[in-house]
Structure formats: C-alpha cells, structure tokens
Kinemage of the C-alpha trace (Angstrom):
@kinemage 1
@onewidth
@group {chain A} dominant
@subgroup {mainchain}
@vectorlist {calphas} color= white
{ca met a 1} P 144.703 118.239 100.700
{ca lys a 2} L 140.959 117.785 99.568
{ca lys a 3} L 139.103 120.743 98.218
{ca arg a 4} L 135.918 121.440 100.196
{ca val a 5} L 133.171 123.501 99.011
{ca gly a 6} L 131.268 125.863 101.613
{ca ala a 7} L 131.925 126.723 104.995
{ca arg a 8} L 132.420 124.167 107.677
{ca arg a 9} L 131.974 124.492 111.478
{ca tyr a 10} L 134.687 123.117 113.775
{ca ser a 11} L 134.083 122.426 117.521
{ca val a 12} L 135.650 124.761 119.934
{ca asp a 13} L 137.857 121.829 121.262
{ca leu a 14} L 139.181 121.389 117.872
{ca arg a 15} L 139.816 125.061 117.342
{ca glu a 16} L 141.767 125.234 120.520
{ca arg a 17} L 143.844 122.203 119.554
{ca ile a 18} L 144.688 123.852 116.138
{ca val a 19} L 145.651 127.071 117.820
{ca ala a 20} L 147.821 125.199 120.418
{ca ala a 21} L 149.575 123.348 117.630
{ca ala a 22} L 149.969 126.471 115.502
{ca leu a 23} L 151.678 128.373 118.379
{ca lys a 24} L 154.128 125.540 118.955
{ca glu a 25} L 154.684 124.703 115.264
{ca lys a 26} L 155.537 127.744 113.200
{ca asn a 27} L 154.967 125.729 109.889
{ca his a 28} L 151.311 126.401 109.523
{ca gln a 29} L 151.128 124.189 106.298
{ca arg a 30} L 152.132 121.049 108.357
{ca val a 31} L 149.535 121.851 111.032
{ca ala a 32} L 146.873 122.341 108.444
{ca glu a 33} L 147.808 118.981 107.021
{ca thr a 34} L 147.627 117.425 110.561
{ca phe a 35} L 144.126 118.753 111.257
{ca asp a 36} L 142.990 118.541 107.607
{ca val a 37} L 142.099 122.244 107.438
{ca asp a 38} L 143.069 125.059 105.178
{ca val a 39} L 146.024 127.259 106.108
{ca arg a 40} L 143.752 130.312 106.028
{ca thr a 41} L 141.583 128.713 108.746
{ca ile a 42} L 144.568 128.446 110.976
{ca ala a 43} L 145.375 132.150 110.371
{ca leu a 44} L 141.769 133.099 111.138
{ca tyr a 45} L 141.775 131.082 114.423
{ca leu a 46} L 145.131 132.597 115.433
{ca lys a 47} L 143.559 136.186 114.951
{ca lys a 48} L 140.539 135.190 116.866
{ca his a 49} L 142.702 133.681 119.639
{ca glu a 50} L 144.684 136.968 119.979
{ca val a 51} L 141.528 138.989 120.256
{ca gly a 52} L 139.830 136.462 122.585
{ca thr a 53} L 136.858 135.429 120.414
{ca leu a 54} L 137.946 132.057 119.393
{ca thr a 55} L 135.185 130.179 121.373
{ca his a 56} L 132.501 132.598 119.958
{ca val a 57} L 130.435 130.590 117.381
{ca lys a 58} L 127.925 132.206 115.293
{ca arg a 59} L 124.388 131.109 115.324
{ca pro a 60} L 123.467 129.104 112.173
{ca thr a 61} L 121.634 130.928 109.425
{ca gly a 62} L 118.615 129.808 107.701
{ca arg a 63} L 114.978 130.234 107.444
{ca arg a 64} L 113.587 131.906 110.546
{ca pro a 65} L 110.231 130.415 111.625
{ca arg a 66} L 107.229 132.843 111.001
{ca val a 67} L 104.832 130.823 113.068
{ca his a 68} L 105.755 131.014 116.718
{ca ser a 69} L 104.337 129.365 119.722
{ca glu a 70} L 101.597 131.848 120.204
{ca his a 71} L 100.503 131.290 116.648
{ca glu a 72} L 100.468 127.579 116.835
{ca gln a 73} L 96.571 127.577 117.170
{ca val a 74} L 96.772 125.827 113.818
{ca leu a 75} L 97.299 122.628 115.801
{ca gln a 76} L 94.147 123.283 117.754
{ca gln a 77} L 92.369 123.972 114.356
{ca leu a 78} L 93.575 120.665 113.078
{ca glu a 79} L 91.726 118.797 116.084
{ca glu a 80} L 88.597 120.730 115.507
{ca asp a 81} L 88.544 120.235 111.608
{ca leu a 82} L 90.184 117.046 110.602
{ca asp a 83} L 89.012 117.328 106.950
{ca ala a 84} L 90.360 120.749 106.353
{ca thr a 85} L 93.165 121.200 103.840
{ca leu a 86} L 96.245 122.900 104.460
{ca glu a 87} L 95.080 125.916 102.415
{ca glu a 88} L 92.093 126.072 104.763
{ca his a 89} L 94.200 125.865 107.962
{ca ala a 90} L 96.211 128.794 106.663
{ca arg a 91} L 93.117 130.949 106.024
{ca lys a 92} L 91.690 130.035 109.546
{ca leu a 93} L 94.927 131.083 111.189
{ca glu a 94} L 94.938 134.325 109.261
{ca ala a 95} L 91.340 135.154 110.443
{ca val a 96} L 92.195 134.364 114.025
{ca thr a 97} L 95.790 135.864 114.459
{ca gly a 98} L 96.142 138.243 111.514
{ca leu a 99} L 99.247 136.237 110.470
{ca lys a 100} L 99.282 135.543 106.706
{ca ile a 101} L 101.049 132.238 105.882
{ca ser a 102} L 100.945 129.858 103.099
{ca tyr a 103} L 99.877 126.335 103.111
{ca arg a 104} L 103.384 125.255 102.840
{ca thr a 105} L 104.209 127.000 106.134
{ca val a 106} L 101.343 125.195 107.825
{ca asp a 107} L 102.865 121.976 106.451
{ca arg a 108} L 106.221 122.792 108.113
{ca val a 109} L 104.568 123.440 111.382
{ca phe a 110} L 102.667 120.095 111.267
{ca arg a 111} L 106.030 118.329 110.384
{ca arg a 112} L 107.813 120.148 113.180
{ca his a 113} L 105.281 118.675 115.537
{ca gly a 114} L 105.252 115.334 114.127
{ca val a 115} L 101.809 115.602 112.698
{ca thr a 116} L 101.291 113.610 109.500
{ca tyr a 117} L 98.615 115.054 107.303
{ca lys a 118} L 97.771 112.292 104.818
{ca lys a 119} L 94.244 111.989 103.543
{ca asn a 120} L 92.703 108.635 102.821
{ca ala a 121} L 92.341 108.844 98.880
{ca gly a 122} L 90.069 105.775 98.934
{ca arg a 123} L 87.518 107.362 101.185
{ca val a 124} L 84.298 108.262 99.518
{ca arg a 125} L 83.584 111.946 100.156
{ca thr a 126} L 80.086 112.907 100.574
{ca glu a 127} L 77.799 115.895 100.632
{ca gly a 128} L 75.407 116.414 103.482
{ca gly a 129} L 76.969 113.643 105.593
{ca thr a 130} L 75.424 110.655 103.958
{ca ala a 131} L 77.319 108.044 101.979
{ca ser a 132} L 76.518 107.663 98.518
{ca ala a 133} L 76.489 104.388 96.766
{ca val a 134} L 79.338 103.616 94.483
{ca pro a 135} L 78.087 103.277 90.938
{ca glu a 136} L 78.074 99.799 89.588
{ca arg a 137} L 80.294 98.972 86.511
{ca pro a 138} L 78.377 98.077 83.332
{ca glu a 139} L 78.430 94.341 82.580
{ca ala a 140} L 81.290 93.338 80.290
{ca val a 141} L 80.213 92.710 76.749
{ca pro a 142} L 82.114 89.676 75.321
{ca ala a 143} L 84.280 90.668 72.357
{ca asp a 144} L 82.981 89.608 68.982
{ca pro a 145} L 85.308 86.757 67.801
{ca cys a 146} L 84.773 87.912 64.118
{ca pro a 147} L 84.965 91.798 64.003
{ca ser a 148} L 84.281 91.966 60.363
{ca gly a 149} L 80.704 90.678 60.736
{ca leu a 150} L 81.308 87.583 58.781
{ca ser a 151} L 80.000 84.479 60.580
C-alpha cells in the first residue's frame, strides 16, 4: 500500500461502501487493500457507523475571509479611483468601515471577484493632469577608432 501524507476526504458514498464491505468481510486488511485506504480508516468508519455519524462531514478548515459582503465597498472604490494602489484601497476601506486590512487582503478580494489589477507600466504618470514630454536621448557620439589618441 502507498504511504499518503496528510488527511484525505472520501465521499459519503465511498464511506458507505467501505462500511458495507467491512461488515461482510471480517478481514479489514483485505477491505483496506480493495479500497486503497488504511486499516485505521476502516475502524474509524465502523465506529462512526455505529454512532450514526458516518455521513457527517466536517467543514474544510482554512483562512476565513475577513472582508465580508458588507465590506466589499472596496469594489466601489475601485470604480471611483482606478489609479489607487492596493495600499490606498485598504486605507480607504478602513476609513469608511473601520475594518483594518492589509493590501494583500484587498488583492484577495479583487481576485475573488475576478478583478485584475495590473497597471500599465509604460504609461507616463503626470502631475497636475498634463502629460509631460518624454526627454530626448542625447545624440550618439561615434567611438574614436584609435583610443590612444594616435592618428
């Protein structure tokens, strides 16, 4: 049997089939090999079957969202100020709702709603709303073919 790392969730249907097979077949090792699960998993499912909690599946753990639907004013802020950075959006949301979040959380909210937040790096930023001319490059000076000064 392959060694697995970490927990693995099995469907309720598979759990019920494992229990049915384990109740018929007293050799749990053979049932474990048939379903490619550990013998301890079969023992656990049999205990849960006796208690009646075989079909109860725990909710997945993980990061709980700090920004809920009532806080998602940050999406409205995005429409109002397209040039604001993620950091600025976080500060504005804190000022409006009192919820202190990081710019990374704002980024997760944007990704959750399919908002891409990629700035145009080639765009010329201006002060005061007028475009400034791009400075011209100096003319290229031809290299001296004889650098030692001897002609």
